[in-house]
C-alpha atoms as one frame of an Amber mdcrd trajectory, in Angstrom:
protein
  -0.022  -0.033  -0.002   1.236   3.436  -0.939   1.832   6.392   1.499  -1.568
   7.971   0.707  -3.314   4.708   1.113  -1.793   4.051   4.484  -2.589   7.593
   5.571  -6.239   7.060   4.551  -6.243   3.872   6.585  -5.051   5.670   9.630
  -7.656   8.404   9.126 -10.286   5.746   8.821  -9.082   4.009  11.929  -9.584
   7.193  14.044 -12.767   8.146  12.282 -11.215  11.545  11.344 -14.511  13.038
  10.262 -15.975  12.732  13.653 -13.673  15.679  14.732 -16.829  17.692  14.157
 -17.889  16.568  17.586 -15.151  18.179  19.621 -13.499  20.915  17.505 -16.390
  23.347  17.507 -16.586  23.197  21.283 -12.841  23.772  21.457 -13.257  26.981
  19.250 -16.283  27.819  21.486 -14.165  27.820  24.583 -11.509  29.899  22.697
 -13.910  32.654  21.560 -15.728  32.808  24.934 -12.382  33.148  26.746 -11.180
  36.024  24.429 -14.613  37.604  24.144 -14.383  37.274  20.281 -12.168  35.730
  17.817  -8.669  35.036  19.535  -5.560  35.522  17.483  -5.154  33.292  14.431
  -1.999  31.885  15.943  -3.816  30.654  19.007  -6.635  29.070  16.808  -3.944
  27.324  14.826  -2.270  25.676  17.733  -5.582  24.907  19.348  -6.662  23.080
  16.207  -3.443  21.195  16.035  -3.577  20.272  19.743  -7.178  19.067  19.335
  -6.317  17.025  16.126  -3.339  15.391  17.941  -5.195  14.655  21.056  -8.338
  13.221  19.499  -6.240  11.150  17.087  -4.197   9.618  19.791  -7.303   8.890
  21.834  -9.175   7.162  19.064  -5.964   5.146  18.087  -5.499   4.044  21.689
  -9.033   3.078  21.933  -9.015   0.935  18.836  -5.758  -0.622  19.828  -6.791
  -1.648  23.370 -10.117  -2.888  22.108  -8.635  -4.831  19.274  -9.313  -8.351
  20.713 -12.935  -7.472  20.989 -13.172  -5.794  17.643 -11.908  -8.833  15.967
 -14.963 -10.773  16.865 -17.473  -7.965  16.688 -19.634  -8.319  13.618 -19.875
  -4.457  13.123 -16.124  -3.961  13.101 -14.812  -6.269  10.520 -13.806  -3.476
   8.175 -11.792  -1.636  10.728  -8.171  -1.044   9.378  -6.602  -2.628  12.444
  -9.061  -5.615  12.374  -8.565  -6.286   8.701  -4.794  -5.995   9.023  -4.443
  -2.915   6.825  -2.674  -1.268   9.724  -0.203  -3.360  11.835  -0.071  -3.046
  15.627   3.323  -1.369  15.301   1.961   1.271  12.946  -0.880   2.116  15.245
   1.649   2.505  18.159   3.780   4.716  15.931   0.759   6.802  15.029  -0.172
   7.194  18.699   3.254   8.372  19.517   3.307  10.779  16.632  -0.166  12.194
  17.542   0.784  12.665  21.235   3.918  14.485  20.072   1.798  16.810  17.984
  -0.462  17.442  20.948   2.529  18.280  23.204   4.126  20.495  20.516   0.822
  22.460  20.134   0.332  22.779  23.886   3.873  24.211  24.209   2.954  26.943
  21.711   0.027  28.098  23.763  -0.280  29.430  27.214   2.386  27.884  29.558
  -0.102  26.362  31.704  -1.279  24.131  28.882   1.828  22.208  28.613   2.086
  21.685  32.349  -1.617  20.356  32.457  -1.298  18.323  29.304  -0.718  15.003
  31.161  -4.051  15.431  32.732  -5.802  15.710  29.528  -4.146  12.517  28.356
  -5.416  10.439  31.313  -9.019   9.996  30.211  -7.721   8.914  26.693  -5.907
   6.194  28.332  -8.235   4.891  30.849 -11.501   5.096  28.751 -10.918   1.840
  26.904 -10.243  -0.094  30.119 -13.331   1.417  31.818 -15.629  -0.754  29.707
 -14.081  -3.717  31.393 -14.563  -2.268  34.860 -17.803  -0.099  35.192 -20.954
   1.126  33.585 -19.742   4.731  34.264 -17.381   4.328  31.290 -19.566   6.879
  29.302 -18.758   9.562  31.779 -15.077   9.045  31.405 -15.654   9.565  27.497
 -17.387  12.730  28.433 -14.455  13.771  30.555 -12.042  13.391  27.542 -14.407
  15.504  25.468 -14.686  18.169  28.297 -10.994  18.869  27.835 -11.675  20.466
  24.304 -13.550  23.636  25.615 -11.834  23.799  28.948  -8.311  23.382  27.266
  -9.080  26.059  24.680 -10.266  28.509  27.289  -6.927  27.868  29.335  -4.932
  28.336  26.047  -6.359  31.769  25.527  -6.505  33.081  29.173  -4.375  30.804
  31.289  -7.026  30.380  34.022 -10.319  28.551  34.514 -13.438  30.288  35.414
 -16.733  28.761  36.729 -18.333  29.361  33.236 -15.613  27.240  31.699 -16.220
  24.455  34.162 -19.933  24.620  33.368 -19.267  24.656  29.701 -16.938  21.532
  29.978 -19.467  19.743  32.019 -22.249  20.346  29.560 -20.191  18.944  26.771
 -19.174  15.998  28.872 -22.905  15.107  29.615 -23.878  15.752  26.027 -21.357
  13.201  24.558 -21.926  10.746  27.456 -25.497  10.853  26.695 -25.055  10.010
  22.931 -22.499   7.279  23.918 -25.199   5.608  25.950 -27.503   5.522  22.918
 -24.728   4.181  20.702 -24.018   1.479  23.381 -27.474   0.070  23.125 -26.403
  -1.443  19.772 -23.887  -3.621  21.685 -25.793  -4.841  24.715 -25.704  -8.472
  23.538 -22.078  -8.400  22.542 -21.001  -6.533  25.737 -22.976  -8.963  28.006
 -21.395 -12.003  26.232 -17.902 -10.482  26.610 -18.347  -9.298  30.211 -18.042
  -5.669  29.253 -19.915  -2.837  30.965 -22.188   0.124  29.907 -25.330   1.723
  31.239 -27.520  -0.333  28.758 -25.940  -3.436  30.079 -26.346  -2.461  33.669
 -29.927  -0.739  33.501 -31.350  -2.258  30.354 -32.001  -0.482  27.025 -35.310
   1.249  28.111 -33.779   2.765  31.367 -30.533   3.616  29.399 -32.502   5.693
  26.836 -34.264   7.446  29.698 -30.852   8.263  31.395 -29.619   9.603  27.908
 -32.651  11.926  27.753 -31.900  13.110  31.147 -28.256  13.671  30.379 -29.110
  15.617  27.220 -31.576  17.646  29.212 -28.946  18.528  31.854 -26.473  19.371
  28.956 -28.911  21.949  27.445 -29.474  23.353  30.899 -25.655  23.665  31.129
 -25.373  25.499  27.836 -28.126  27.899  28.914 -26.300  28.497  32.211 -23.229
  29.386  30.362 -25.061  32.034  28.297 -26.550  33.562  31.432 -23.273  33.544
  33.388 -21.390  35.323  30.456 -24.218  37.574  29.459 -24.449  36.271  26.004
 -27.198  37.650  23.650 -30.249  36.156  21.910 -28.298  34.623  19.064 -26.411
  32.337  21.543 -29.650  31.032  23.003 -31.036  30.638  19.476 -28.093  28.169
  18.766 -28.846  26.352  22.019 -32.418  26.054  21.045 -31.469  24.569  17.621
 -29.119  22.235  19.340 -31.979  21.016  21.608 -34.193  20.534  18.644 -31.569
  18.212  17.154 -31.328  16.247  20.338 -35.186  16.029  20.675 -35.367  14.761
  17.127 -32.603  12.146  17.787 -34.480  10.790  20.682 -37.914  10.673  18.835
 -36.528   8.333  16.235 -34.983   5.890  18.679 -36.602   3.302  21.022 -35.713
   0.184  22.787 -37.771  -1.771  20.285 -36.388  -0.028  17.247 -32.674   1.104
  17.232 -32.393   0.740  13.426 -32.032   4.641  13.232 -28.786   4.592  15.074
 -26.725   4.551  11.934 -23.588   6.534  10.848 -25.986   9.232   9.523 -27.491
   9.453  13.039 -24.027   9.542  14.499 -22.927  12.408  12.229 -26.227  14.337
  12.804 -25.288  14.564  16.455 -22.385  16.808  15.284 -24.965  19.485  14.456
 -25.203  20.159  18.203 -21.563  21.422  18.630 -21.729  23.362  15.184 -24.983
  25.233  16.066 -23.774  26.256  19.639 -20.377  27.268  18.489 -21.653  29.332
  15.496 -24.228  31.148  17.296 -21.794  31.778  20.190 -19.590  33.467  17.752
 -22.573  35.547  16.291 -23.566  36.647  19.713 -20.085  37.940  20.427 -19.683
  39.711  17.245 -22.965  41.506  17.665 -22.030  42.794  21.054
């Protein structure tokens, strides 16, 4: 396989297109911290840090989960499973991605590099949490929360209560979606002794918990807007995001999970896009 083919395989392995979930929230943290668009230099290094962090996190997850993915019917085409990417290549990719993350962190506020190891911890422990506890979804949320909070730190060098609330809202949002996605794997997870909220509580109750988490997430976004005195465009964006979540929940039930497809997965990215874009509009209209 040529170089471009191998690169594509690595990008497929980490589902690079799914960066749409975290990157807008990282930008949101940056623009809120600066009260508008931060310097382009900061945005560049924040983007690079996000790409490096997320790439390493997904590659770590796929490498740790390889023994399960090899026997999972839905994952037969994953590059690591099919052998298109070798284990040593995945490890090399992880090391390179972490190096990019640390390089980018070193170019931002000094506190970012000092706290970088804390951001890496959730990436490493998340794959193992599935073997230990049904709270694994919350650890994934913690990893995603590093996006807006880290970007806020990159711009200002401190953390305010608003940044913490924003990070919490993002964490609960992605955890709730991960619960829905986990409903697809209940039978497999039970057979392999893996843990999740759907396994622990059943699909019906897990979907109720996902709705509750998404309600709390939207409440968190509203709280951020109130705390920072954002204008009506911001709350319009939150309302649109809430509409996406309501729609997502209306097309899924314990008796019919057929709607939880790749399209469903990508549609969830509209939440972060709407909230970020309308945050930026709100700040620009001040």
